[in-house]
A tleap script that builds the chain and sets N, CA, C and O, in Angstrom:
source leaprc.protein.ff14SB
mol = sequence {
  NMET SER THR GLU ASP ASP ASP ALA SER LEU
  GLU ALA ARG ARG ALA ARG LEU ALA ASP ALA
  LEU LYS ALA VAL LYS PRO ARG THR PRO GLN
  SER ALA LEU PRO ALA ALA PRO SER ASP ASN
  THR ALA ALA ALA MET SER MET GLY LEU ARG
  ALA GLY GLY GLU PHE VAL THR ALA VAL VAL
  LEU GLY GLY ALA ILE GLY TRP GLY LEU ASP
  TRP LEU LEU HIE THR LYS PRO ALA PHE THR
  ILE VAL PHE PHE LEU LEU GLY VAL ALA ALA
  GLY VAL PHE GLY VAL ILE ARG ALA THR SER
  PRO LYS GLY GLY LYS SER THR CSER
}
set mol.1.N position { 111.337 163.460 169.332 }
set mol.1.CA position { 111.959 162.152 169.276 }
set mol.1.C position { 111.040 161.182 168.549 }
set mol.1.O position { 109.820 161.213 168.710 }
set mol.2.N position { 111.635 160.349 167.771 }
set mol.2.CA position { 110.847 159.381 167.024 }
set mol.2.C position { 110.863 158.035 167.744 }
set mol.2.O position { 111.596 157.838 168.713 }
set mol.3.N position { 110.045 157.125 167.250 }
set mol.3.CA position { 109.998 155.801 167.865 }
set mol.3.C position { 111.300 155.048 167.646 }
set mol.3.O position { 111.645 154.182 168.449 }
set mol.4.N position { 112.028 155.352 166.586 }
set mol.4.CA position { 113.325 154.703 166.373 }
set mol.4.C position { 114.317 155.132 167.435 }
set mol.4.O position { 115.099 154.315 167.921 }
set mol.5.N position { 114.295 156.439 167.811 }
set mol.5.CA position { 115.175 156.916 168.882 }
set mol.5.C position { 114.805 156.265 170.208 }
set mol.5.O position { 115.682 155.899 170.991 }
set mol.6.N position { 113.486 156.120 170.464 }
set mol.6.CA position { 113.034 155.463 171.691 }
set mol.6.C position { 113.474 154.000 171.718 }
set mol.6.O position { 113.914 153.501 172.753 }
set mol.7.N position { 113.357 153.324 170.594 }
set mol.7.CA position { 113.778 151.916 170.529 }
set mol.7.C position { 115.275 151.795 170.764 }
set mol.7.O position { 115.723 150.898 171.478 }
set mol.8.N position { 116.050 152.692 170.167 }
set mol.8.CA position { 117.504 152.642 170.324 }
set mol.8.C position { 117.895 152.919 171.771 }
set mol.8.O position { 118.785 152.258 172.306 }
set mol.9.N position { 117.241 153.891 172.413 }
set mol.9.CA position { 117.578 154.194 173.808 }
set mol.9.C position { 117.151 153.048 174.730 }
set mol.9.O position { 117.855 152.739 175.691 }
set mol.10.N position { 116.027 152.426 174.453 }
set mol.10.CA position { 115.603 151.272 175.254 }
set mol.10.C position { 116.564 150.098 175.083 }
set mol.10.O position { 116.879 149.404 176.050 }
set mol.11.N position { 117.023 149.877 173.868 }
set mol.11.CA position { 117.978 148.788 173.618 }
set mol.11.C position { 119.294 149.055 174.326 }
set mol.11.O position { 119.895 148.138 174.886 }
set mol.12.N position { 119.750 150.309 174.308 }
set mol.12.CA position { 120.994 150.665 175.001 }
set mol.12.C position { 120.829 150.477 176.510 }
set mol.12.O position { 121.733 149.974 177.178 }
set mol.13.N position { 119.678 150.880 177.041 }
set mol.13.CA position { 119.418 150.706 178.473 }
set mol.13.C position { 119.363 149.225 178.840 }
set mol.13.O position { 119.901 148.829 179.874 }
set mol.14.N position { 118.714 148.392 178.000 }
set mol.14.CA position { 118.661 146.960 178.246 }
set mol.14.C position { 120.048 146.344 178.257 }
set mol.14.O position { 120.341 145.492 179.096 }
set mol.15.N position { 120.901 146.765 177.338 }
set mol.15.CA position { 122.266 146.241 177.275 }
set mol.15.C position { 123.054 146.631 178.525 }
set mol.15.O position { 123.810 145.818 179.056 }
set mol.16.N position { 122.883 147.876 179.005 }
set mol.16.CA position { 123.578 148.313 180.227 }
set mol.16.C position { 123.102 147.503 181.430 }
set mol.16.O position { 123.910 147.098 182.265 }
set mol.17.N position { 121.788 147.265 181.520 }
set mol.17.CA position { 121.260 146.475 182.636 }
set mol.17.C position { 121.747 145.024 182.581 }
set mol.17.O position { 122.063 144.436 183.615 }
set mol.18.N position { 121.807 144.453 181.385 }
set mol.18.CA position { 122.310 143.081 181.251 }
set mol.18.C position { 123.761 142.990 181.686 }
set mol.18.O position { 124.147 142.034 182.358 }
set mol.19.N position { 124.575 143.977 181.310 }
set mol.19.CA position { 125.983 143.984 181.734 }
set mol.19.C position { 126.093 144.135 183.248 }
set mol.19.O position { 126.923 143.485 183.883 }
set mol.20.N position { 125.246 145.002 183.826 }
set mol.20.CA position { 125.279 145.194 185.276 }
set mol.20.C position { 124.875 143.907 185.995 }
set mol.20.O position { 125.463 143.567 187.022 }
set mol.21.N position { 123.894 143.196 185.478 }
set mol.21.CA position { 123.484 141.935 186.096 }
set mol.21.C position { 124.585 140.883 186.001 }
set mol.21.O position { 124.806 140.126 186.947 }
set mol.22.N position { 125.267 140.834 184.876 }
set mol.22.CA position { 126.370 139.877 184.727 }
set mol.22.C position { 127.478 140.176 185.718 }
set mol.22.O position { 128.103 139.257 186.247 }
set mol.23.N position { 127.729 141.452 185.974 }
set mol.23.CA position { 128.789 141.829 186.912 }
set mol.23.C position { 128.411 141.487 188.349 }
set mol.23.O position { 129.275 141.112 189.141 }
set mol.24.N position { 127.132 141.612 188.693 }
set mol.24.CA position { 126.689 141.370 190.064 }
set mol.24.C position { 126.471 139.893 190.337 }
set mol.24.O position { 126.686 139.438 191.461 }
set mol.25.N position { 126.052 139.142 189.342 }
set mol.25.CA position { 125.715 137.726 189.513 }
set mol.25.C position { 126.954 136.936 189.941 }
set mol.25.O position { 127.981 136.993 189.266 }
set mol.26.N position { 126.871 136.197 191.057 }
set mol.26.CA position { 128.034 135.405 191.493 }
set mol.26.C position { 128.276 134.235 190.545 }
set mol.26.O position { 127.348 133.595 190.051 }
set mol.27.N position { 129.509 133.994 190.324 }
set mol.27.CA position { 129.878 132.876 189.446 }
set mol.27.C position { 130.230 131.681 190.325 }
set mol.27.O position { 131.126 131.763 191.164 }
set mol.28.N position { 129.525 130.575 190.129 }
set mol.28.CA position { 129.800 129.360 190.882 }
set mol.28.C position { 130.397 128.334 189.931 }
set mol.28.O position { 129.894 128.141 188.824 }
set mol.29.N position { 131.460 127.683 190.356 }
set mol.29.CA position { 132.028 126.650 189.495 }
set mol.29.C position { 131.058 125.483 189.347 }
set mol.29.O position { 130.306 125.179 190.273 }
set mol.30.N position { 131.070 124.848 188.221 }
set mol.30.CA position { 130.169 123.737 187.951 }
set mol.30.C position { 130.394 122.586 188.912 }
set mol.30.O position { 129.442 121.885 189.255 }
set mol.31.N position { 131.620 122.371 189.356 }
set mol.31.CA position { 131.900 121.244 190.244 }
set mol.31.C position { 131.306 121.466 191.639 }
set mol.31.O position { 131.107 120.499 192.376 }
set mol.32.N position { 131.020 122.715 192.017 }
set mol.32.CA position { 130.468 122.988 193.338 }
set mol.32.C position { 128.980 122.665 193.403 }
set mol.32.O position { 128.442 122.467 194.493 }
set mol.33.N position { 128.317 122.611 192.273 }
set mol.33.CA position { 126.891 122.313 192.262 }
set mol.33.C position { 126.661 120.821 192.433 }
set mol.33.O position { 127.367 120.019 191.822 }
set mol.34.N position { 125.678 120.427 193.260 }
set mol.34.CA position { 125.399 118.994 193.403 }
set mol.34.C position { 124.803 118.447 192.112 }
set mol.34.O position { 124.053 119.127 191.411 }
set mol.35.N position { 125.154 117.215 191.822 }
set mol.35.CA position { 124.645 116.579 190.612 }
set mol.35.C position { 123.195 116.192 190.828 }
set mol.35.O position { 122.863 115.501 191.791 }
set mol.36.N position { 122.341 116.636 189.936 }
set mol.36.CA position { 120.920 116.300 190.025 }
set mol.36.C position { 120.707 114.895 189.478 }
set mol.36.O position { 121.293 114.534 188.458 }
set mol.37.N position { 119.877 114.099 190.143 }
set mol.37.CA position { 119.628 112.756 189.610 }
set mol.37.C position { 118.863 112.844 188.294 }
set mol.37.O position { 118.024 113.722 188.091 }
set mol.38.N position { 119.180 111.916 187.422 }
set mol.38.CA position { 118.477 111.898 186.142 }
set mol.38.C position { 117.050 111.397 186.358 }
set mol.38.O position { 116.732 110.831 187.404 }
set mol.39.N position { 116.213 111.608 185.378 }
set mol.39.CA position { 114.825 111.169 185.490 }
set mol.39.C position { 114.745 109.650 185.649 }
set mol.39.O position { 113.886 109.146 186.372 }
set mol.40.N position { 115.639 108.921 184.973 }
set mol.40.CA position { 115.614 107.460 185.074 }
set mol.40.C position { 115.980 106.999 186.477 }
set mol.40.O position { 115.385 106.055 186.998 }
set mol.41.N position { 116.957 107.662 187.090 }
set mol.41.CA position { 117.362 107.287 188.441 }
set mol.41.C position { 116.239 107.549 189.426 }
set mol.41.O position { 115.951 106.718 190.287 }
set mol.42.N position { 115.606 108.703 189.297 }
set mol.42.CA position { 114.514 109.036 190.207 }
set mol.42.C position { 113.337 108.076 190.026 }
set mol.42.O position { 112.720 107.659 191.006 }
set mol.43.N position { 113.027 107.728 188.786 }
set mol.43.CA position { 111.924 106.804 188.532 }
set mol.43.C position { 112.241 105.422 189.089 }
set mol.43.O position { 111.366 104.757 189.643 }
set mol.44.N position { 113.488 104.990 188.942 }
set mol.44.CA position { 113.874 103.678 189.454 }
set mol.44.C position { 113.830 103.651 190.983 }
set mol.44.O position { 113.389 102.669 191.581 }
set mol.45.N position { 114.288 104.729 191.604 }
set mol.45.CA position { 114.234 104.789 193.071 }
set mol.45.C position { 112.792 104.807 193.557 }
set mol.45.O position { 112.465 104.166 194.556 }
set mol.46.N position { 111.943 105.526 192.867 }
set mol.46.CA position { 110.534 105.573 193.244 }
set mol.46.C position { 109.887 104.202 193.135 }
set mol.46.O position { 109.148 103.780 194.024 }
set mol.47.N position { 110.171 103.513 192.040 }
set mol.47.CA position { 109.593 102.180 191.853 }
set mol.47.C position { 110.127 101.209 192.902 }
set mol.47.O position { 109.371 100.391 193.427 }
set mol.48.N position { 111.398 101.289 193.207 }
set mol.48.CA position { 111.984 100.399 194.206 }
set mol.48.C position { 111.405 100.621 195.593 }
set mol.48.O position { 111.106 99.664 196.306 }
set mol.49.N position { 111.247 101.880 195.974 }
set mol.49.CA position { 110.658 102.172 197.283 }
set mol.49.C position { 109.201 101.743 197.347 }
set mol.49.O position { 108.740 101.245 198.374 }
set mol.50.N position { 108.479 101.935 196.252 }
set mol.50.CA position { 107.070 101.522 196.232 }
set mol.50.C position { 106.956 100.006 196.338 }
set mol.50.O position { 106.142 99.495 197.107 }
set mol.51.N position { 107.770 99.287 195.569 }
set mol.51.CA position { 107.713 97.827 195.597 }
set mol.51.C position { 108.119 97.292 196.966 }
set mol.51.O position { 107.483 96.378 197.491 }
set mol.52.N position { 109.168 97.856 197.540 }
set mol.52.CA position { 109.600 97.422 198.868 }
set mol.52.C position { 108.555 97.704 199.930 }
set mol.52.O position { 108.309 96.880 200.811 }
set mol.53.N position { 107.945 98.871 199.841 }
set mol.53.CA position { 106.902 99.220 200.799 }
set mol.53.C position { 105.694 98.307 200.694 }
set mol.53.O position { 105.126 97.895 201.705 }
set mol.54.N position { 105.302 97.993 199.461 }
set mol.54.CA position { 104.162 97.085 199.277 }
set mol.54.C position { 104.475 95.697 199.830 }
set mol.54.O position { 103.615 95.070 200.448 }
set mol.55.N position { 105.697 95.213 199.613 }
set mol.55.CA position { 106.057 93.876 200.096 }
set mol.55.C position { 106.055 93.833 201.623 }
set mol.55.O position { 105.455 92.942 202.224 }
set mol.56.N position { 106.723 94.795 202.242 }
set mol.56.CA position { 106.806 94.813 203.703 }
set mol.56.C position { 105.422 94.973 204.320 }
set mol.56.O position { 105.101 94.320 205.313 }
set mol.57.N position { 104.609 95.837 203.736 }
set mol.57.CA position { 103.262 96.046 204.264 }
set mol.57.C position { 102.429 94.771 204.194 }
set mol.57.O position { 101.725 94.432 205.145 }
set mol.58.N position { 102.509 94.072 203.077 }
set mol.58.CA position { 101.728 92.839 202.931 }
set mol.58.C position { 102.173 91.777 203.927 }
set mol.58.O position { 101.335 91.096 204.517 }
set mol.59.N position { 103.475 91.627 204.123 }
set mol.59.CA position { 103.980 90.613 205.053 }
set mol.59.C position { 103.595 90.960 206.486 }
set mol.59.O position { 103.137 90.096 207.234 }
set mol.60.N position { 103.780 92.225 206.873 }
set mol.60.CA position { 103.454 92.632 208.241 }
set mol.60.C position { 101.949 92.523 208.494 }
set mol.60.O position { 101.526 92.050 209.549 }
set mol.61.N position { 101.156 92.957 207.538 }
set mol.61.CA position { 99.704 92.879 207.702 }
set mol.61.C position { 99.233 91.428 207.787 }
set mol.61.O position { 98.385 91.099 208.616 }
set mol.62.N position { 99.776 90.564 206.938 }
set mol.62.CA position { 99.410 89.148 207.010 }
set mol.62.C position { 99.791 88.526 208.342 }
set mol.62.O position { 99.000 87.797 208.941 }
set mol.63.N position { 100.999 88.810 208.806 }
set mol.63.CA position { 101.427 88.292 210.104 }
set mol.63.C position { 100.587 88.821 211.250 }
set mol.63.O position { 100.280 88.090 212.192 }
set mol.64.N position { 100.213 90.101 211.170 }
set mol.64.CA position { 99.409 90.696 212.237 }
set mol.64.C position { 97.995 90.099 212.264 }
set mol.64.O position { 97.447 89.844 213.336 }
set mol.65.N position { 97.419 89.881 211.100 }
set mol.65.CA position { 96.083 89.258 211.058 }
set mol.65.C position { 96.156 87.842 211.624 }
set mol.65.O position { 95.296 87.448 212.412 }
set mol.66.N position { 97.165 87.077 211.231 }
set mol.66.CA position { 97.325 85.719 211.756 }
set mol.66.C position { 97.547 85.703 213.248 }
set mol.66.O position { 96.965 84.880 213.955 }
set mol.67.N position { 98.391 86.609 213.742 }
set mol.67.CA position { 98.640 86.669 215.175 }
set mol.67.C position { 97.367 87.040 215.918 }
set mol.67.O position { 97.076 86.486 216.978 }
set mol.68.N position { 96.604 87.986 215.357 }
set mol.68.CA position { 95.349 88.387 216.002 }
set mol.68.C position { 94.351 87.245 216.066 }
set mol.68.O position { 93.692 87.046 217.086 }
set mol.69.N position { 94.238 86.495 214.981 }
set mol.69.CA position { 93.319 85.342 215.000 }
set mol.69.C position { 93.793 84.284 215.995 }
set mol.69.O position { 92.983 83.704 216.718 }
set mol.70.N position { 95.114 84.029 216.034 }
set mol.70.CA position { 95.643 83.072 217.008 }
set mol.70.C position { 95.382 83.531 218.438 }
set mol.70.O position { 95.071 82.716 219.308 }
set mol.71.N position { 95.506 84.817 218.679 }
set mol.71.CA position { 95.281 85.342 220.032 }
set mol.71.C position { 93.812 85.191 220.429 }
set mol.71.O position { 93.492 84.829 221.561 }
set mol.72.N position { 92.915 85.481 219.453 }
set mol.72.CA position { 91.487 85.358 219.755 }
set mol.72.C position { 91.048 83.899 219.934 }
set mol.72.O position { 90.255 83.593 220.825 }
set mol.73.N position { 91.564 83.006 219.090 }
set mol.73.CA position { 91.109 81.612 219.086 }
set mol.73.C position { 92.018 80.673 219.877 }
set mol.73.O position { 91.726 79.481 219.979 }
set mol.74.N position { 93.105 81.183 220.434 }
set mol.74.CA position { 94.053 80.382 221.216 }
set mol.74.C position { 94.561 79.188 220.417 }
set mol.74.O position { 94.564 78.061 220.912 }
set mol.75.N position { 94.991 79.435 219.181 }
set mol.75.CA position { 95.464 78.356 218.310 }
set mol.75.C position { 96.906 78.595 217.869 }
set mol.75.O position { 97.269 78.205 216.759 }
set mol.76.N position { 97.723 79.212 218.683 }
set mol.76.CA position { 99.078 79.580 218.276 }
set mol.76.C position { 99.835 78.367 217.800 }
set mol.76.O position { 99.678 77.310 218.412 }
set mol.77.N position { 100.617 78.424 216.793 }
set mol.77.CA position { 100.898 79.476 215.816 }
set mol.77.C position { 100.251 79.206 214.461 }
set mol.77.O position { 100.756 79.682 213.444 }
set mol.78.N position { 99.183 78.480 214.416 }
set mol.78.CA position { 98.614 78.022 213.142 }
set mol.78.C position { 98.260 79.176 212.212 }
set mol.78.O position { 98.745 79.223 211.082 }
set mol.79.N position { 97.419 80.111 212.668 }
set mol.79.CA position { 97.004 81.207 211.794 }
set mol.79.C position { 98.153 82.175 211.497 }
set mol.79.O position { 98.207 82.762 210.416 }
set mol.80.N position { 99.066 82.342 212.448 }
set mol.80.CA position { 100.210 83.230 212.215 }
set mol.80.C position { 101.025 82.738 211.030 }
set mol.80.O position { 101.405 83.530 210.167 }
set mol.81.N position { 101.295 81.445 210.980 }
set mol.81.CA position { 102.085 80.879 209.886 }
set mol.81.C position { 101.329 80.980 208.571 }
set mol.81.O position { 101.897 81.385 207.556 }
set mol.82.N position { 100.050 80.616 208.582 }
set mol.82.CA position { 99.254 80.633 207.353 }
set mol.82.C position { 99.149 82.046 206.799 }
set mol.82.O position { 99.391 82.262 205.612 }
set mol.83.N position { 98.789 83.013 207.643 }
set mol.83.CA position { 98.602 84.378 207.149 }
set mol.83.C position { 99.934 85.055 206.834 }
set mol.83.O position { 99.988 85.934 205.974 }
set mol.84.N position { 101.007 84.657 207.518 }
set mol.84.CA position { 102.322 85.178 207.147 }
set mol.84.C position { 102.674 84.737 205.729 }
set mol.84.O position { 103.142 85.539 204.920 }
set mol.85.N position { 102.446 83.461 205.433 }
set mol.85.CA position { 102.732 82.964 204.082 }
set mol.85.C position { 101.815 83.613 203.044 }
set mol.85.O position { 102.249 83.907 201.930 }
set mol.86.N position { 100.551 83.835 203.404 }
set mol.86.CA position { 99.653 84.564 202.500 }
set mol.86.C position { 100.140 85.997 202.285 }
set mol.86.O position { 100.031 86.528 201.179 }
set mol.87.N position { 100.673 86.623 203.329 }
set mol.87.CA position { 101.219 87.966 203.205 }
set mol.87.C position { 102.432 87.995 202.296 }
set mol.87.O position { 102.591 88.924 201.504 }
set mol.88.N position { 103.295 86.982 202.400 }
set mol.88.CA position { 104.460 86.901 201.503 }
set mol.88.C position { 103.995 86.748 200.063 }
set mol.88.O position { 104.522 87.407 199.167 }
set mol.89.N position { 103.005 85.879 199.833 }
set mol.89.CA position { 102.489 85.689 198.473 }
set mol.89.C position { 101.862 86.979 197.942 }
set mol.89.O position { 102.074 87.346 196.787 }
set mol.90.N position { 101.097 87.658 198.782 }
set mol.90.CA position { 100.494 88.914 198.357 }
set mol.90.C position { 101.571 89.968 198.098 }
set mol.90.O position { 101.438 90.768 197.172 }
set mol.91.N position { 102.626 89.978 198.897 }
set mol.91.CA position { 103.722 90.923 198.692 }
set mol.91.C position { 104.455 90.677 197.384 }
set mol.91.O position { 104.788 91.623 196.670 }
set mol.92.N position { 104.707 89.422 197.068 }
set mol.92.CA position { 105.370 89.083 195.803 }
set mol.92.C position { 104.485 89.482 194.626 }
set mol.92.O position { 104.967 90.040 193.641 }
set mol.93.N position { 103.197 89.194 194.734 }
set mol.93.CA position { 102.266 89.580 193.671 }
set mol.93.C position { 102.226 91.103 193.509 }
set mol.93.O position { 102.184 91.609 192.387 }
set mol.94.N position { 102.241 91.823 194.620 }
set mol.94.CA position { 102.244 93.284 194.561 }
set mol.94.C position { 103.505 93.843 193.924 }
set mol.94.O position { 103.438 94.812 193.167 }
set mol.95.N position { 104.659 93.242 194.222 }
set mol.95.CA position { 105.914 93.683 193.615 }
set mol.95.C position { 105.894 93.419 192.112 }
set mol.95.O position { 106.313 94.269 191.326 }
set mol.96.N position { 105.413 92.255 191.714 }
set mol.96.CA position { 105.324 91.942 190.282 }
set mol.96.C position { 104.382 92.918 189.588 }
set mol.96.O position { 104.678 93.400 188.495 }
set mol.97.N position { 103.256 93.208 190.216 }
set mol.97.CA position { 102.292 94.135 189.629 }
set mol.97.C position { 102.863 95.550 189.543 }
set mol.97.O position { 102.632 96.255 188.561 }
set mol.98.N position { 103.611 95.966 190.575 }
set mol.98.CA position { 104.153 97.327 190.612 }
set mol.98.C position { 105.287 97.516 189.603 }
set mol.98.O position { 105.466 98.611 189.069 }
set mol.99.N position { 106.046 96.462 189.343 }
set mol.99.CA position { 107.229 96.609 188.495 }
set mol.99.C position { 106.997 96.155 187.061 }
set mol.99.O position { 107.891 96.304 186.227 }
set mol.100.N position { 105.838 95.612 186.749 }
set mol.100.CA position { 105.597 95.163 185.377 }
set mol.100.C position { 105.301 96.360 184.486 }
set mol.100.O position { 104.732 97.351 184.944 }
set mol.101.N position { 105.690 96.271 183.196 }
set mol.101.CA position { 105.410 97.385 182.274 }
set mol.101.C position { 103.915 97.570 182.087 }
set mol.101.O position { 103.141 96.613 182.127 }
set mol.102.N position { 103.526 98.819 181.883 }
set mol.102.CA position { 102.112 99.124 181.741 }
set mol.102.C position { 101.789 99.615 180.348 }
set mol.102.O position { 102.572 100.351 179.746 }
set mol.103.N position { 100.644 99.213 179.832 }
set mol.103.CA position { 100.143 99.756 178.577 }
set mol.103.C position { 100.855 99.304 177.326 }
set mol.103.O position { 100.596 99.851 176.254 }
set mol.104.N position { 101.731 98.341 177.412 }
set mol.104.CA position { 102.431 97.887 176.226 }
set mol.104.C position { 101.669 96.799 175.498 }
set mol.104.O position { 100.797 96.141 176.065 }
set mol.105.N position { 102.010 96.622 174.237 }
set mol.105.CA position { 101.390 95.538 173.475 }
set mol.105.C position { 102.024 94.218 173.892 }
set mol.105.O position { 103.219 94.156 174.180 }
set mol.106.N position { 101.233 93.192 173.920 }
set mol.106.CA position { 101.769 91.886 174.272 }
set mol.106.C position { 102.506 91.301 173.074 }
set mol.106.O position { 102.160 91.575 171.924 }
set mol.107.N position { 103.524 90.494 173.353 }
set mol.107.CA position { 104.357 89.928 172.279 }
set mol.107.C position { 103.793 88.638 171.728 }
set mol.107.O position { 104.318 88.114 170.745 }
set mol.108.N position { 102.736 88.105 172.330 }
set mol.108.CA position { 102.186 86.843 171.830 }
set mol.108.C position { 101.129 87.049 170.792 }
set mol.108.O position { 100.573 86.080 170.276 }
savepdb mol mol.pdb
quit
């Protein structure tokens, strides 16, 4: 047997195996498959969750620090209000920082 005969027999065997796999493979309709989110949707959801988490964390942390200082110094609600507002400001700054474009050239 020559190498051409071996190549032909291997090609015939590969074709038979491919046909057998096609016959065994279950066919699922396209509508039954769940739609995968696009990369843009996933990136937007990630950014939104990150920005929301940063905002909530800053507000809660600011309020907790203020409440703790008020509890220690018996000055309710002075520090709670001040640090809550500082937490809101820090949260807004964090959201702006998280959602602003990165690495781009400035237009000015």
